C-alpha positions, 0 to 999 in steps of 0.5 A, spaced: 134 129 856 134 133 862 126 136 863 126 143 864 126 146 871 118 146 872 117 138 871 123 137 877 120 141 882 116 138 887 112 139 894 110 135 902 103 132 902 099 139 904 094 136 909 091 131 913 084 133 911 086 132 903 088 125 904 083 120 901 079 115 905 078 108 904 073 102 906 080 099 909 080 099 916 085 103 919 091 099 922 094 100 929 098 107 930 105 103 931 103 099 924 101 106 920 108 109 921 112 109 913 115 103 912 123 103 913 125 097 910 129 098 904 133 103 901 130 111 897 134 114 891 134 121 888 137 127 885 140 132 888 142 138 886 148 140 888 151 148 890 155 148 883 149 146 879 151 140 877 146 133 880 148 128 882 145 122 886 143 121 892 141 114 897 139 113 904 135 108 908 128 108 907 128 111 915 131 116 913 138 115 916 146 114 912 145 118 907 150 119 903 152 121 896 152 116 889 155 118 883 159 124 882 158 127 876 163 132 873 162 140 872 155 141 869 153 134 868 146 131 871 144 124 873 137 124 874 131 119 874 133 113 878 130 107 878 131 101 882 130 094 879 126 089 882 130 086 886 133 092 888 140 089 886 141 096 881 139 102 880 139 105 873 139 113 871 140 117 866 146 121 866 146 128 862 152 132 859 151 139 854 152 133 848 149 127 850 144 123 854 146 116 856 143 110 861 148 108 866 147 102 872 150 103 879 150 097 884 147 102 891 153 101 894 156 106 888 160 100 885 160 097 878 157 103 875 157 103 867 154 105 860 149 101 858 151 099 852 144 101 848 145 101 841 145 109 838 146 110 831 145 115 826 139 118 826 138 115 834 141 122 838 140 119 845 137 114 849 135 115 856 129 115 861 130 108 863 125 104 868 125 097 869 120 091 866 124 086 870 130 085 872 134 084 867 131 088 861 129 095 861 124 100 858 128 106 855 127 112 850 130 112 844 130 120 840 130 119 833 132 126 829 130 130 825 127 136 829 122 139 826 122 146 828 118 146 834 124 142 837 120 135 836 123 129 835 122 125 828 121 119 833 121 119 842 118 113 843 119 107 848 124 100 846 126 095 851 133 092 852 137 088 856 141 090 861 147 087 858 145 092 852 143 086 847 135 085 845 134 092 843 126 091 841 120 096 840 115 097 845 112 104 842 108 102 836 112 105 830 106 108 827 106 113 834 112 117 831 111 124 830 104 124 833 106 122 840 112 120 845 112 116 850 115 115 856 116 113 864 112 106 862 112 101 869 109 094 869 104 091 874 106 086 878 104 080 875 107 084 869 100 082 865 100 090 863 103 096 863 102 103 864 106 109 860 106 116 859 104 119 853 105 126 850 101 129 844 105 133 841 100 137 837 099 141 843 103 137 848 098 135 852 099 128 856 094 123 859 097 116 862 095 109 858 095 102 860 096 096 854 097 089 856 103 087 855 102 083 848 101 091 846 094 089 845 088 093 849 090 100 849 087 104 854 087 112 856 086 111 864 087 119 864 084 125 861 088 129 857 091 136 859 091 134 866 099 136 866 101 128 869 107 126 867 111 122 873 107 116 875 107 109 878 103 102 879 103 099 885 105 092 886 101 090 892 099 083 892 092 085 895 089 091 899 086 099 897 093 100 893 093 093 889 093 096 881 093 103 884 097 108 879 099 114 883 101 120 878 103 127 879 099 133 875 101 140 874 095 145 875 091 140 874 090 141 867 091 149 868 097 152 864 097 158 869 097 155 875 103 154 880 101 148 884 102 140 883 097 134 886 098 127 886 092 123 884 091 115 884 087 112 879 086 104 879 089 101 872 083 096 872 078 103 872 076 101 864 074 106 859 076 114 859 070 116 862 070 110 869 077 112 869 076 120 870 071 118 875 075 113 879 080 118 879 082 120 887 087 126 889 091 125 894 093 132 895 089 140 895 094 144 892 090 149 888 089 155 894 096 155 897 101 154 891 105 147 894 108 142 889 108 135 891 110 131 885 114 125 883 110 119 887 113 111 886 112 106 890 114 102 895 117 095 893 111 092 897 106 098 894 103 099 900 107 106 902 109 112 896 116 116 896 115 123 893 117 130 893 115 136 897 116 144 895 113 149 899 111 154 892 114 155 885 118 161 888 122 156 893 129 152 892 128 148 897 124 141 895 125 134 899 124 128 899 118 125 904 115 117 905 108 117 907 103 110 909 099 110 903 091 111 906 094 114 912 097 121 914 103 118 917 109 121 914 117 121 913 122 126 912 128 123 908 132 129 905 133 136 908 138 140 904 137 147 903 136 145 895 133 141 889 131 134 892 127 131 886 125 124 883 126 119 887 125 111 887 124 106 893 128 100 892 128 093 896 135 095 898 
């Protein structure tokens, strides 16, 4: 389930002028710096091509290797549990993919005992719905001539491998693929990315936690992938979904922008009108991507890449609504798919 190279590239916020302005008053300078509380985990591509997880304090210090994959193996999509006690991630080899759990100190690294018997092929792309339940993508065969699986949809499972149950409706199989689901602060709704198999277009959807009131909140075809829902209890980021958009839907464009949309926006038209772009990279070709909120929902972690031709991708944090940023990683190779946990 390792994504193609175009989806793992990322980029720093381009310009102060591109940041949105909110009605909330600006905090004092000493309060506007990105938070230094918690831990940040991400995937780093080593010199020999393998991809391991790195972890650091949120102030950018204490970076260290978290996982130790073998040759031609890849650890990606790390996600902190809400309480920060576990990190779930996808482990890929040339033969398979699986979900693993590891403590932030690197101990107790083990495979999630997720049932996957024929026609199930792999289980991957974990996200957390609670401290004890994960959402995963189960891929079921057979595959058609376009390499689309018979089903690649969302299921939930407890961290001990029990309680597997369907999250995406079975009727979506063969029409859509669902992934990257995140829960609201109070658990009342979920936001996820849906791929339309007829044309490969993507969009974000909101659905109540009981499966009702499915609502599209971004347009189809804007190249939207990684997303996250703010857990802020109040303020300008409350119920705000942050996302990346490849070329804003232009298949020939190489830039990537970050945007936000309120999960409470209502109709597709109202949601489209409520989208705010945090970056404007069309002219420069810069690539800002892989956004996630801090545990308090008031800061962002994301990736920065100068353009599609450079291999140097770095992790940055930012206080939402300000121009205050902090660099977290500094290797000359790919650093991508970060997440921010309580630690």
